[in-house]
N, C-alpha and C positions, 0 to 999 in steps of 0.2 A: 592310614595312608598319609604320606607327607604332603605338605601344602605346595611344594615346588611343582609337581606335575599339574596341579590345578591351575596355578599361575601361568605355566607354560601353555596350557590349553586355552586359557582366556586370552593370552597375548596372541596366539596363533589365530584365534577366532576374530579378534579385533583387526588384525592385519589382513584377514581375508575379506572383511566387509568393504564394500565400495566406499571411496572417499567422498561421500556426498555432503558431509557436514559443512565443509568449507564452501561448497557450491551453494548450498541453501542459504548460508549466511551472506554470500555475495548477492544472491537474488533478493533477499530481504533488505539489504543495505544498498540497493542500486539507486535509491532516491537521493539526489544531492541535498546537502544541508539547506541550501537556499530554497528549494522546493518545499522541504519539510517546514521550514520557518514561515514561508509564505502561507502555507495551509494553516499553521497554528495561529498566525496573526489574524487571518480571516475567521477562523473558528472562534477565537476569543472575542473578536468584534461582534460576532453574532450571539455569543453565549455569556459574555461577561468577562471582566478583567481581574479574576481572582486566581490565586495559586491553584485552587482545586480545578478550575476550568482549564488552566494551563496544563496541568497533568492529564486531564481528560482529553484535551485536544491533541496533545503529543501522543497519547495512547491511540487516538483515532487514526492519525496519519501512519503510525507504526502498523496498525492493523490493516489499513488500506494497502500499505506496501507489501504485506504478506499475501494479499489477494490479487492485486493488480500490478503487472509489470510497469515500470516507469514509463516506457514508451506509450502504453495504453492510457496511462494517467495523463500524459501530456496531450495525447489526442483528444481525450474527453474534456480536458480543461480548454483546449483550443475551440472545440465545438461550443462549449458553454459561453466563451467570450464572443465568438462570432455570432451566436444566436442573438446576442444583445444588440447587434448592429441592425440597422434597417436596410431596406432595399433588397436588391437581388442577392447580394452576398450573404446577408442574414438569412434570406429565404432558403438558400442552398443548404445551410446548416440546420434549418428547422424541418425541412421536408424530406430529406433523403433517409432511406432506411439505414444506411451505414452510419450516419451521424446519430440517429436515434439509438442504434445498437451500442455504439461506443459510450454514449452518455448513460445508457441503461446499466452497463457494466460498472461504471463509476458509482452510480446511485446504489446499486446492490452492495458494492464494497463499503460505501459510506453507511448504509443501513446496518450492515453486519458490525462495522466498527462502533456505531452508536449503541448497539445492543450490548457490546462488550464493555465499552468505556464510559457510557453515560448512564 
């Protein structure tokens, strides 16, 4: 049997598949460079200033980006920053179930990234 019909069948199959490859790449890469760099700087401050730690921290934010959409990441980061404040504003971000849930999602993503990267 000639190879041409097999190639034609493969090409037809590939054309019939939904074009999700570009979409998933967009979703994974929806974190701006600035947000990724800020995460890596903080991670390195906590874990050391070596090339190995740089690679592991970059891996970590890449993994988080595959798990958590950027808008959810921003919401969780906001909750973490606001919890550090005192008074009523800080209490709003410490006591509400919505704030706890958003932060729990980020912590789960970070834990998974840590298992993979560290």
